[in-house]
C-alpha positions in Angstrom: -16.8 8.4 -19.1 -20.1 9.2 -17.4 -21.6 7.0 -14.8 -24.6 4.8 -15.6 -28.0 5.1 -14.1 -27.9 1.4 -13.4 -24.8 1.8 -11.1 -26.6 4.6 -9.3 -29.7 2.5 -8.9 -27.6 -0.3 -7.4 -25.9 2.0 -4.9 -29.2 3.5 -3.9 -30.7 0.1 -3.4 -27.7 -0.8 -1.2 -28.3 2.3 0.9 -32.1 1.8 1.1 -31.7 1.0 4.8 -31.1 4.7 5.4 -33.8 7.4 5.2 -33.1 10.7 3.5 -30.6 9.5 0.8 -30.9 11.6 -2.3 -28.8 12.4 -5.3 -28.3 15.1 -8.0 -27.1 14.4 -11.5 -24.3 16.7 -12.4 -22.3 16.6 -15.7 -22.8 12.9 -16.2 -22.0 12.0 -12.6 -24.1 11.8 -9.4 -23.6 13.7 -6.2 -24.9 11.8 -3.2 -26.6 13.4 -0.1 -27.6 12.1 3.3 -29.9 14.3 5.3 -29.1 17.2 3.0 -25.3 16.9 3.3 -23.0 15.8 0.5 -21.1 12.7 1.6 -19.8 11.5 -1.7 -20.7 10.7 -5.3 -20.6 8.3 -8.2 -17.9 9.1 -10.7 -17.1 6.9 -13.6 -19.2 4.1 -12.0 -17.1 4.3 -8.8 -18.5 5.2 -5.4 -16.3 7.8 -3.7 -16.8 9.3 -0.3 -15.3 12.3 1.5 -12.1 11.4 3.4 -13.2 12.3 6.9 -11.3 10.7 9.7 -14.0 8.1 10.5 -14.2 7.0 6.9 -10.4 6.5 6.9 -10.7 4.6 10.1 -13.4 2.3 8.7 -11.4 1.7 5.5 -7.7 2.0 6.4 -6.4 0.3 3.3 -8.7 2.0 0.8 -7.2 3.9 -2.1 -7.7 7.6 -2.7 -8.8 8.6 -6.1 -9.7 11.8 -8.0 -13.3 12.1 -9.0 -12.3 14.3 -11.9 -9.3 16.4 -12.9 -8.6 19.3 -10.6 -10.6 17.9 -7.7 -9.6 16.8 -4.2 -9.0 13.1 -3.6 -11.8 11.0 -2.2 -11.9 7.5 -0.8 -12.8 4.7 -3.2 -15.4 2.4 -1.7 -14.9 -1.0 -3.4 -17.1 -3.1 -1.1 -20.4 -1.9 -2.4 -22.0 -5.4 -2.1 -22.0 -5.1 1.7 -25.2 -3.2 2.6 -24.6 -3.1 6.3 -21.1 -1.7 5.9 -22.2 1.0 3.4 -25.0 2.2 5.7 -22.5 2.3 8.6 -20.0 4.2 6.5 -22.5 6.8 5.3 -23.7 7.4 8.9 -20.1 7.7 10.1 -19.2 10.2 7.4 -22.3 12.2 8.0 -21.5 12.7 11.7 -18.2 14.4 10.7 -19.6 16.7 7.9 -20.4 20.4 8.5 -24.0 21.3 8.6 -25.5 22.1 5.2 -25.4 25.7 4.2 -28.7 27.5 4.0 -29.6 28.6 0.5 -30.6 32.2 0.0 -34.0 32.7 -1.5 
């Protein structure tokens, strides 16, 4: 099942307090970026984020789910109605991500 544009729009609205949020559509799903780094994505209308230590600390009881078959587990964010928490979570995850790789021209 592919994710809906409506769900993406809702998540983006919830994250509107952050600058430099972007996304890329990929095979019916959406990869989410903050300041050029991938922090998570929308898969089957579920918001999933990378399981970096700070995300686990902020959501100790969250479930781990597979975005798609053959992938690594990610953290399911089920409290998407809380804008403040979502922005805090994305910033915390971003701080632990490696710098984006430079693309060759």
